[in-house]
N, C-alpha and C positions, 0 to 999 in steps of 0.2 A: 536645657537638657544636657546631661553629662555626656561628653564625647566617649564613644565606645572604642577605645584604642585596642590594638591587638594584645598588648600586655594585660590590659584590664579584662578582656574577654578570656584570655588564657587563665588568669588568676581566678576569675569567677567560676569557670568550668572546673578548675581543680578543686575549689572549695566545695562546690555542689556535689561533685562526684565523691569526694572524701566523706561528706555527710551522708550521702546515699549508701555508700559501701565502705563503712569504717574498717580500718585495719584491726585485726584481732590478734591477741597473743596466741602463739602456737600451742595447741594442746595435743596435736597429732591426730585429733579426731574430727576436726573441721573438714568437711568435704570441699575440695578445691574445684568448684563448678564454675566454669567460665560463663559469664552472663552476656546476653545479647545487648542489653540497653547501653552499657558503657562502651562496648565495642562499636555499636552503631554511632554513638555520640562522637567518639574519637574519629571514626572514619569520615563522618560528615564534615567535621571541623578541619581535619588534616587535608582533605581534598577540596576545601572551599577556595574561592578566588582570593580570600583574604591572605592565604599563605602562598599565593602566586606560583603554584607548581613546585615549590620547594627546590628551586634550581640551585645547583652547585655554584658558589661564588655570588649568589644573589640574596636579596633581602629575605625572600621566602624561606631559605634554608636557615637563616639566623633566627627567624621567628619560630621555626619548627623546633630548633634546639632549645629555645627558651620554654616552649610548651612542654617538651619532653622532660626537661628539668623540673618544671613546676609540678607536673603530674607525678613524677617519681617521688618528689618530696611529700606531696599530699598523700600518696599511698603508703608512705612509711618505708620506702626502699632506702637502703644505705648507699651513699656515694661510692662509686666503684674505683675512683682515683683519688685516694686520700680523703680529703674533705670536699672534693669536687665530683660532680657527675660527668664532667667534660674531659675528653682526651683530645688534645690538639692534633690536627692532621694538616701539616703544611703542604700545600699543593701549589703548582704553577699552572696558570691559565695561559694557553698558547693558541694564538689565532694566526694562521698563515696569511701573509700579505702577498698574494700572487701578482698584483699590479706592480709591486716594488721588487719582486724576485725576477731573476734572469735565468733561472735554471732551464737547461735543455738536455735532451738525450740526443747523442750524435752517433751515427753509424754509417759506414761507407763514405765518410767525409762530409756528411750532411746532417743537419739537425732535423729531427722528425717533426712534421707539422701537427703537433698535438697541443691541446689546451688544458689548463688546470680545471678540474671538476668534471669536464666531459670525458677526457681520456686518461687522466692520471691525477693523483692527489699526493701531497707530501706535507710534512711538518717536521720540526725539530723534535727529536726524542730525548734531548738533554736539557730542555728548558732554556735554551740560548736563543737570543733574538736574531743573530746573524751567523751565517756560515758561508764559506766559499769552497767550491768543489772543482777539482779536476781529477776524477777518479774513474778507473776502469770498472767495467761490469763483468761479473762472473755468475754464470748459472750454476746453482748448487742443488738442483732437484727440489726435494722436499725440505732441505735444510735441517735435517734431523741427525742427531747423534744419540743413540739409545742403546745402552749396554744391555738392558733387559731383552731387547729384540735383536741384539748382535748386529746393529745397523749403524753405519757411519757414512754420511753423505760427503764428508769433508776430506777424508783420507789424508790428513796431515798437511793439506795445502796451506800456503801462507796467504791469508786473506786480509791481512792488516791494511787498512786504508781503502779497501775495495767496496764497491756497491754490490751487494748480493741480490740476485734475482731468484725468487723462490716460488714454488707452488704452495698453495694452502692445502689443508687436509693432510692425510698420511698415506703411505703405500697401501694399495688396495689388496684384498685377499686374492690369492691365486689358487689354481687347482692343486698345486703342490703344498701350499701353505694357506689353507682356508681361514685360519685363525690368527694370522699375523696381524699385529696392530689392532687387536680386538675385532677382527673380521670386518663386518659391515659397520660396526660402531666406531665412532671417532674417539681417538685418544687425545691426551693433552698435547702430544707431539704434533697433532694436526691443527691446533688452534693458532690463530694469528699472533696471539700474545706470546706463545712459545717461540714462534719464528723470530720475533723481535728480540726476545731474550737471548736466543742462541746466536743471533748475529752479533750481539754485543760480546758474548763470550768468545767469539771467533776473532774479535778485534776489528771488525768491519767498520767502515765509516758510515754505512747505511744499508738499508734493505728496501727492495721494492717487491711487493707480493703481486702475483698474477691472479686476477679475479676471474672466476667463473661462478655462475649461480649454483651449479651442482656441488662444486667443491667447497664453497663458502656457506651454502645453505640459505643464502639471501641474494637479492639482486644488487646491481651496481648502485641503484638509488639509495640503498642503505649506506653504502660507503660515501656517496655524495653528501647525504644529510649529516653524516658524522664528521666529515673532514672539510667540506667546502663552505666557506663563509661563516663558520661557527667557531666558537671558542672551545677548545678541547683542554682537558686537564690531565696532569700527571703528577706523581709525587715529586716534591721539590727537593727531597733529601734521600739519602740512601743510594741504591743502585739506579743510576740513570740509564737511559737508552742510548742508542747510536745517534750520531749527529743528524741523520736523516731517516725517517720512517715514511713509508708510503705504499700506494697501490697503483696498479695500472690495469686497464681493461684487457680482456683477452685479445681484442682486435689490435690494441696498441702493442701488446707483446708480440703478436704475429708480425706486425710491421717492423718492429725492432729487430727481431731475430732474422727475418728475411734480409733486411738491410745489412745485418752483421754476417751474412753468409751461412746461417744456420737454419735447420728445419725444426721448428718448435715441437711438432708432433713426434718426431723421431727422438728428440731429447726427453720428452715426457715419457715415452716408452722406455728409454734407457734408465730413467730415474726410478722405475718400478723394480729395478734389480739391485741386489746388494753390491754388485761390483761397480756401480756408478761412481764416476769421479767428477769433480768440478770441471766445468767447461768455460774457459775464458772466452768472452765475446769480443769481437772487434767493434766495441762500442764503449762510450764513456758518458759520464754525467759531468757537466761543467756549468759554471755560473754561480750566482749568489742566491741564497735563500734567506728571505727576511720574514720575521714574524713579530707580532706584538705579544709581549710576555709580561705577566704580572704574577706576583706572589700573594697568596691569600691563605688565611687560616680557616679551615672548616673544623668541625668537631664531631667525634663520636660521642655518644651519650651512654654511660655505663652505670647501671644501678643493681644493687645486690640484695638478695635475701640470704642472710647468714644461715649456715647449716646448724643442726642441733647436736650432731655427734662430736664429742670432744676431739677426735682424731680426723674423721672424714670431713669436718667443716673446712679444713685447709685445702680441700679439693673442690672443684667447681664444675657445674654443667652450665654451658652458655647457650642461651636462646638469642638469635640474632634476626634482624630485619633491617633493610636499608630504608631510610626515610626520604632520601632525595628522589627527585624526578627531573624533568627537563626544564622546569621553570618557565620564564617568559621569553618568547622568541618572536621575531618578526614585527611588522608594523601594520596596524589596521586589522579590523576584524577581531576574532578571538585569538589572543596571543598567549593565553595561559594553558600550559600542558598540566592539567590538574593531577594526573596520575592516581586516580581513585583506586583502581585495582592494583596498579603497579606504581608505588607500593604503599599507598596509604593503608591498604588492607592489612598488610603484614605488620606495619607500624602500630596500627590500632589493635591488632591481635595480640601483640606482645604486651601492650598496656593492660588489656583485659586479662591476660594470663597472669601478669605480675600482681594485679589486684587480688587474685585468689591465692597465689603462692605465698604472699605475706601472711595470709590467714592460716596457712598450714605448711610451714617450712619442712624441708626434707633433711636427711642426715648430712648430705653434702650441701655446700652453698650453691646458690643459683644466681647467675648473672643475666640480666636483661640488657642486651647490647644493641643500640640503634646506631647503625654505621652510616657514614657519609659517602657521597660520591661513588656509589655503586655503578650508576649509569655511565661513569667516566672510566670504568675499567677496574671495578672492585677496589678502589683506592682506600676507602675507609677501613675495610676489613684487612687489606694488605698492611696498612699502617699498624693496625692493632696486632696482627700476627708477628710483625717485625719487632714491636715494642709492647708486648702484652702487659696488661694490668694485673694479670694472674699468671703464674708460671705455667707455660704450656705443658710441662711434664706433669702438672697437677690439674690439668684441664681434662675432665673425663670425656667430654664430647661437645660438639657444636651442632645444634639443631636450628636450621635456618628456615624462615618463612618469607616467601617472595611471591606475591600475587595470589591471594586467597580466593577460594571458590565463592563467587557471588550469585550462583544459580540456585543452589539448594542442596540439601543433604544427600549423601551418596552411601552406597553399601561397601565401597572400597576406598582405599587411600593410597596415594603414591609415595613410595619410599625408595625410588631408584637411587642406587649408590650405597644404601645401607648394607647391601649384601657383601660389600668389600670388607666389612668389619663385623665384629660380634654384635654390633647394633642391629644387624639384620634379624636375628632371632628375637631380640627384645622388641623390635618394631612389629614383628608378627604376633608376639604374645600380647602386646598392647592392643593391637587391632582386634584380636580374638576376644579380649575382655570387654571391648566396646561393641561386640556383635558385628564387626566389620572384617573385611579381608584385604590383603595386600593386592593392589592393582597389578595385573599381569605386566611383566617387564617387556619392554620393546627395545630393539637396537637403538643405541643412542647416536643416531646419525648426525645430529647437529652438535654433539659434544655438550649437551646440557649440563652434565656434571661439573664441567669446568667453567661455567658461565654465571654462577651465583656465589654469594659471599662465603658460603661454607667452604669453597675450594681454597680460600686463603688459609684456612685452618688445616685442611687436608694436606696441603703442600708442606706444612710444618709438622706433620705426623699426628695430628689430632683427629680421631675418628669423627667424621662430619658428613652430613648430607642435608638436602632440603626436602621438607615435607611438601608434597604436591597434592592437588585436589584429585579426587576420584572421578570416574566417568560413568559409573552405574548409578544413575539418579533414582532416588526413591519415588519422586513425583514426576509424572509425565516424562518418562525417559527420552522419548523421541524429541519432544519440544524442548526439553532442557538441554539436550545435546546441541540442537540447533542454536540455542541461545548462547551456549558456551563457545561454539565454533565461530559465531558472529563477532566475538570479542577480537578476533584476529584483525579485523578492519579498524578497531579502535586502539590497538596496541601502539603506544608511543605517538598517539595523535591527541589533538585537543579534545576529542570526543570521549576520552577516558575520564568520565565525570561520574560523580556519585548520583545514584537514583534512589530516592526514598522508598520506592516500591520494591527494591531488592529483597529477596528472601535470604536472610543472612544465616539461616540454619547451617549452611555449608561452611561458612566462615567460622562460626562457633564450633562446629564439629572439628575442623582442622586445628583450631587453637586448643581445644580440649585434648585432642589426640596428642598434640605436641607437648602439652603440659604433662599429660599422663606418662608419656614415654620418658620425658625428662625426669619426672619423679621416680620412675623405675630405675633409671640410670643413677640418679642421685642417692637412692637407697640401696643400690647393689653393693655387695661386700668387696668387689674388686673393680678396677678400672677396665673398661672394654678395650680390646686389642684389635689390630688389623689382621686380616687373613694373611697367612704366610705367603710371601712372594708378591704381595701387592706392591705396585710401584711407589706408593706413598707410605708404606709401613716403616715405622721407626720404633725401636724397642723402648718400652717404658723404663724410666730410671727412678721411679718413685719407690722408696723403701717403705 
């Protein structure tokens, strides 16, 4: 019997799908209707044990890239990077070695009795294997400088070489200013990624974030699982982070501040005011930090359907989804994090959409972009936005798919973030044409807009948002809602596996909506703009 190797299976699937759904020349009349059969086939394969959870830096991710290349070729998509579908993303894998590290926090002349993982975590932010520290600690409140909010937590202080202690989240609304920093909603200034970036801009040697469940929107176990005993990834080129990045528990922070002669609660209250100034702590970080570091190439996969209009074809609409998940972890038992919903579903959705877009191209070009290492901090999309394969000034929009609706069709669709740009009206018009409505917006308490790949585009001024599943289910509303809510227990667990009994009408619906909206953008006479005054608005310079 012939051995069924992964490459043989991928090629066989590509050929069979190409025969079942052959690409057709564009006539402008062929309806681009997303089909469930190919979407289901892709979903089942991408989330199978064969691809080993598509982990960054692991064999499964390499197999996935080959599969996406093969499928793109079979569907008749053009390579997005010259004659290649691949865009290299050079990343560094970093794993802290706590047993070889001697880092300690000292206050009041004594080292705090804390342990790595349980009380604090740390790692190099600059992809270096060794660092030595003797650095003073400074509390800088929320660690924010925001001209649009007339806010500056640093007040010109010289923080070079210091370790900055920061709170996560952003200043809370007050009676006098109920809408500051988006009121109850989290802004990008509140995200931990921003804190690390700002510490680097301030010239700090490192940053330690104070964790609380309400301010982070997740428990300490999430930090432990992401930082303790696992390999973390960061971009190996471009802007690197501070020498040290880390977190501490609230209890650890309280012990530290008390030993340093400070009242943490009083300083937190002071940090809610604009007149807050950095507070040097009678404490320091000392010792050596060791980490295992390796460099590895991952790849974004970019495939294009060229536009039909002689002028507009030079502009592009980008559909994106991350193909990576958590891969293989641990020893014994089920070690594969299959990531069926997150995000084999979005990856499969883009393939099913691309199959139809080839049959009926739009005036502008359309790119299908599968990005790497999203689970590691949006690394693949950040790499693309830094070195785009298509000029960002000629990129009309980015529509992102991350975790599609596996429960069933809905009467509404989530477009949170679209209201920041002219895409909001187009999203509404698309929903209406499909007999749907836009899901009611809720305060973005966890900063969801800043946690998916579209945000890498938004930071560069490209109108972008992620399409999300609705909540008004057509069939069995109460039971369907319970089924959707139960997914929370499977999120980022080995139990996020494909189920052949799933009703994929909701996935097809989301993919169809995204393709329809993209087609509207691609056929529009002008590029969409940001709303005036938005923090990410940049003027278009396309003539």
